[in-house]
C-alpha positions in Angstrom: 68.7 127.4 97.5 70.2 126.8 100.8 73.3 129.2 99.9 75.7 128.2 103.1 76.0 124.6 100.1 77.5 127.0 97.7 80.8 128.2 97.1 81.7 131.1 96.9 82.4 133.4 94.3 86.1 133.3 94.9 88.5 130.7 96.6 89.1 131.6 100.3 92.6 132.7 100.1 94.7 133.9 103.8 98.2 134.4 101.8 98.0 136.0 98.3 100.9 135.2 96.1 103.5 137.7 97.1 103.6 136.3 100.8 100.7 139.4 102.1 97.9 138.8 105.0 94.6 139.0 103.2 91.7 138.6 105.8 88.9 136.5 106.2 86.1 136.1 108.8 84.3 132.6 108.0 88.6 130.5 107.7 91.4 131.7 110.7 95.1 131.9 109.7 96.8 128.9 111.6 99.2 129.7 114.0 102.7 130.4 113.0 104.0 126.5 114.5 101.1 125.5 112.5 102.4 127.4 109.4 106.2 126.8 110.0 105.0 122.9 109.6 103.6 123.1 106.8 106.4 125.3 105.2 108.7 122.3 106.5 106.4 120.0 104.5 106.3 122.2 101.6 110.0 122.1 101.4 110.4 117.8 102.1 107.7 117.6 99.3 109.9 119.3 96.7 112.7 117.4 97.6 110.9 114.8 97.1 109.2 115.5 93.8 112.8 116.7 92.7 114.1 113.2 93.8 111.0 110.9 92.3 111.5 113.1 89.6 115.3 112.1 89.4 115.2 108.4 90.1 112.2 107.9 86.6 115.1 109.3 85.0 117.8 106.7 86.0 115.3 104.0 85.7 114.7 103.3 89.2 111.1 103.8 88.9 108.9 102.8 86.7 106.8 106.1 86.6 105.9 109.5 88.8 103.2 111.3 88.7 104.3 114.3 90.3 103.1 117.1 92.8 105.4 119.5 91.7 103.3 122.6 92.3 100.9 120.9 93.9 102.4 120.0 97.8 100.3 122.9 99.9 97.1 120.5 99.0 98.9 117.4 99.5 100.4 118.7 102.9 97.5 120.1 104.0 95.8 116.7 103.5 98.3 115.4 105.9 98.3 117.8 108.4 94.1 118.3 109.6 94.1 114.4 109.5 93.7 112.7 113.4 96.7 110.5 113.2 95.2 108.8 115.8 91.9 107.9 114.5 91.1 109.0 110.4 92.2 107.7 106.9 93.7 109.2 104.1 92.6 107.4 100.9 94.7 108.9 98.5 95.4 108.7 94.3 98.1 108.5 92.6 99.5 111.6 92.5 99.3 111.8 95.9 102.6 110.9 97.4 103.6 113.8 99.3 100.6 113.6 101.2 101.5 110.4 102.5 104.9 110.8 103.3 103.2 113.2 105.2 101.3 110.5 107.2 104.5 108.7 108.2 105.0 106.7 105.6 108.4 106.3 104.6 109.2 106.8 101.1 110.7 104.0 99.8 107.1 101.7 101.0 105.8 105.0 99.8 107.7 104.8 95.8 106.6 100.4 95.9 103.9 100.7 93.6 105.6 103.2 91.1 108.2 101.5 91.4 106.5 98.3 89.5 106.4 95.7 92.8 103.6 93.6 93.1 103.9 94.6 96.9 101.3 96.9 98.3 104.3 99.2 99.5 102.9 99.4 102.9 101.1 98.4 105.9 98.1 100.2 105.2 96.3 100.3 108.9 99.5 100.7 110.4 99.7 104.0 109.5 95.2 104.5 108.2 97.0 105.2 104.9 94.8 103.2 101.9 96.6 102.0 98.9 97.4 104.7 96.2 94.4 104.8 94.0 95.4 104.2 89.6 91.6 104.2 88.4 90.5 107.2 88.6 87.4 107.7 91.6 87.6 104.4 92.6 89.3 105.3 96.1 86.3 107.5 96.0 84.0 104.8 96.8 86.1 102.7 99.1 86.4 105.6 100.8 82.6 106.1 101.5 82.4 102.8 102.2 85.7 103.2 105.0 83.3 106.2 106.6 80.3 104.5 106.0 81.4 101.4 108.5 83.0 103.4 110.6 80.2 105.1 111.5 78.4 102.1 112.3 80.5 101.0 114.5 80.6 104.0 116.5 84.0 105.1 115.6 85.4 108.2 116.5 86.7 108.4 112.4 86.5 111.0 109.3 87.8 109.7 106.0 89.7 112.8 103.5 89.3 111.0 99.7 91.8 112.9 97.5 91.1 113.2 93.6 92.0 115.1 90.3 89.4 117.2 88.5 89.2 114.6 86.2 88.1 112.3 88.8 85.0 114.0 88.7 84.4 112.7 85.3 83.6 109.5 86.1 80.5 108.0 87.6 82.4 106.6 90.8 82.7 110.5 91.7 78.8 111.0 91.9 77.6 107.1 93.6 80.2 108.5 96.5 79.1 111.4 96.8 75.1 110.9 96.7 76.3 107.8 99.4 78.2 110.2 101.5 75.5 112.9 101.4 71.9 110.7 102.1 73.8 108.2 104.7 75.8 111.9 106.1 79.2 110.0 106.5 82.5 111.6 107.8 83.8 111.9 104.7 85.3 115.2 103.0 86.1 114.8 99.6 89.6 117.1 98.4 89.5 117.6 94.3 92.8 118.8 93.4 91.7 120.7 90.2 94.9 121.6 87.9 93.3 122.6 85.0 93.6 118.6 83.0 92.9 115.3 82.8 96.1 114.1 81.4 95.4 116.5 78.5 91.2 117.3 79.2 91.0 121.2 80.5 88.4 121.3 82.4 86.8 123.3 79.7 85.8 119.8 79.1 85.4 117.6 81.7 82.2 120.4 83.2 80.2 123.6 82.5 79.4 124.1 86.1 80.8 127.1 87.9 83.0 124.8 89.3 83.5 122.0 91.1 82.5 122.8 94.5 79.1 124.1 93.3 78.5 120.1 92.3 78.1 119.6 96.1 74.9 121.7 95.9 73.1 118.7 93.7 74.3 115.7 96.4 72.9 118.0 99.3 76.2 119.2 100.6 78.7 122.0 101.1 81.0 123.2 99.0 84.1 125.4 98.9 86.9 126.7 96.9 90.1 127.3 98.2 93.3 129.0 96.7 95.3 125.3 96.2 98.1 126.9 96.5 97.7 129.2 99.7 98.8 126.5 102.1 97.5 127.8 105.0 94.4 128.3 103.7 93.6 124.6 102.4 94.4 123.8 106.4 92.3 126.1 107.3 88.9 125.2 104.5 90.1 121.1 105.3 90.1 121.8 108.9 86.7 123.0 108.8 85.6 120.2 107.2 86.9 117.6 108.7 85.1 119.1 112.1 81.8 119.3 110.5 81.9 115.7 109.3 83.2 114.4 112.9 80.6 116.2 114.5 77.7 114.3 112.3 77.0 117.0 110.1 77.9 114.9 106.8 80.0 115.3 104.2 82.1 117.9 102.2 83.1 118.6 99.2 86.1 121.1 98.7 87.6 122.1 95.5 91.7 123.5 95.6 92.6 125.6 92.2 95.3 124.3 91.8 97.8 123.4 88.7 100.8 121.0 88.0 104.4 122.3 86.2 105.2 119.3 84.7 103.9 116.7 82.3 101.1 114.7 83.7 103.8 111.7 84.2 106.9 111.0 82.7 105.4 109.7 79.6 103.2 112.4 79.1 104.5 115.3 76.8 102.9 118.3 78.1 103.9 120.6 75.3 101.4 118.9 72.6 98.0 120.7 75.2 99.4 123.5 77.2 101.5 126.7 75.9 104.6 127.6 77.9 103.0 130.9 78.9 100.4 129.2 81.0 103.1 127.1 83.0 105.4 130.1 83.5 102.6 132.3 84.9 101.9 129.3 88.2 105.6 130.1 88.6 104.8 133.5 91.0 101.5 131.7 92.8 104.0 128.8 94.1 102.7 128.0 97.5 106.4 127.1 99.0 107.9 130.3 97.3 104.4 132.0 99.2 104.8 130.9 102.3 108.7 131.1 102.9 107.7 135.5 101.9 104.9 134.7 104.5 107.5 133.8 107.1 110.4 136.1 106.4 108.2 138.6 106.8 106.5 138.4 109.8 109.8 136.6 111.5 108.5 133.8 112.1 111.3 132.2 109.6 115.3 132.4 109.4 118.4 130.6 107.6 118.8 128.3 110.5 115.5 127.3 110.3 116.1 126.8 107.0 119.1 125.3 106.9 117.5 123.0 108.9 114.8 122.3 106.7 116.5 121.4 104.3 118.8 119.8 105.7 116.0 117.1 106.7 114.6 117.1 103.2 117.8 115.9 102.4 118.2 113.1 104.9 114.4 112.2 103.0 116.0 112.4 99.5 118.7 110.0 100.9 116.5 107.5 101.8 115.1 107.4 99.0 117.6 107.2 96.6 119.2 104.7 98.6 116.7 102.3 99.1 115.5 102.3 95.3 119.4 101.4 94.1 119.4 99.1 96.4 118.1 96.0 93.9 115.9 93.6 95.7 116.5 89.8 96.7 113.6 88.3 94.7 112.1 84.7 94.8 110.5 83.9 91.6 107.8 81.8 94.1 106.4 85.0 95.2 104.7 84.7 91.8 102.6 82.1 92.6 103.2 81.7 96.9 100.5 84.2 97.4 98.2 83.7 94.4 95.2 81.7 96.4 95.8 80.7 99.9 95.9 77.2 98.4 98.0 76.5 95.8 96.1 74.8 93.2 97.2 72.3 90.6 97.3 73.9 88.2 100.0 77.0 89.8 102.0 73.9 91.0 102.8 72.5 87.4 103.2 76.2 86.2 106.0 76.6 89.2 108.0 73.3 88.5 107.8 74.1 85.2 109.7 78.1 85.7 111.5 76.3 88.7 113.1 73.6 85.8 113.8 76.6 83.3 115.7 78.2 86.6 117.9 74.9 87.2 118.3 74.5 83.7 119.4 78.1 83.1 122.2 78.5 85.9 123.5 74.7 85.3 124.2 75.6 81.5 125.7 79.2 83.6 127.9 77.3 86.0 129.1 74.9 82.3 129.9 77.9 80.5 131.8 78.8 83.1 134.1 76.6 83.8 134.2 76.2 80.6 135.7 79.7 80.8 138.1 79.1 83.4 139.8 76.0 81.8 140.4 77.6 78.4 141.9 80.7 80.5 144.0 78.2 82.4 145.3 76.7 79.4 
């Protein structure tokens, strides 16, 4: 067995929950500039999550799978890629990573608001559309990376998924193909302990999800998913390996979602409050803030600036989703096929007739009301 492919017994950690440093011979601590930028991302990500959850309660979002508590994974994923060459393939829970790649907040939320549009220009931002079905984006990511390799492009693809996705057949097919053809892709599993209500113990008997990598002939590594410094360092190494032509890597981040699976989920039915509370002390934002304060890299002025930037982001999202869209009913038929079929024309004619009749009846009722009021 190739020991170089096996993950560590303990997850890589560079900053402990109390903010103190943990030396590591293989993974260097990112410099202060990178850590400050990551902290800014954590502040913005937390505020974005809170605002999106509030918009669900207000009826402006159909659903929101919060990444509260997982922001370190999200922030690192957005920052380890080359903005001009690399691609991110996200899941439905990766909105913070998507905005970290420069996608406007309002466009990021289009899918979750229930709009039929895809939401953002994937080519402009090099971010694939969010995937709701588990693991399907992994096959797409591998295919995209393989095509880039065949073209000779200097492209690395980072494919995000959760622990539940590793129980899907698509996960295994993607891993196998990527390794056989040495595809420049990094598989990043955010293991938050549950596939909705199914705990990890009911999904796998492996020592860790990262151990699955060696079965496909690729290295696997475990990282403390609430330590943004460690996630940055481990992912950066995997990206460099892929770019050098050495093939894929599987990285498993051990993290926790502090809120329910989505607003439609009651997580009290499958996990104890004490378990959730235990993860509060491992909060990624608090951890990095403590470290940066201790080394003198963060002060009240910088904190205030980051908080203001985060509030601007939240305001932008709130304003966009509180603005009613001007909908055109013909869009239901306009983009189904390049040339509209006779059946679609007939259906549109029926709907248009109903709209016109409703408008005429409404106008008549309003006219009658005005006449009654004038008598």
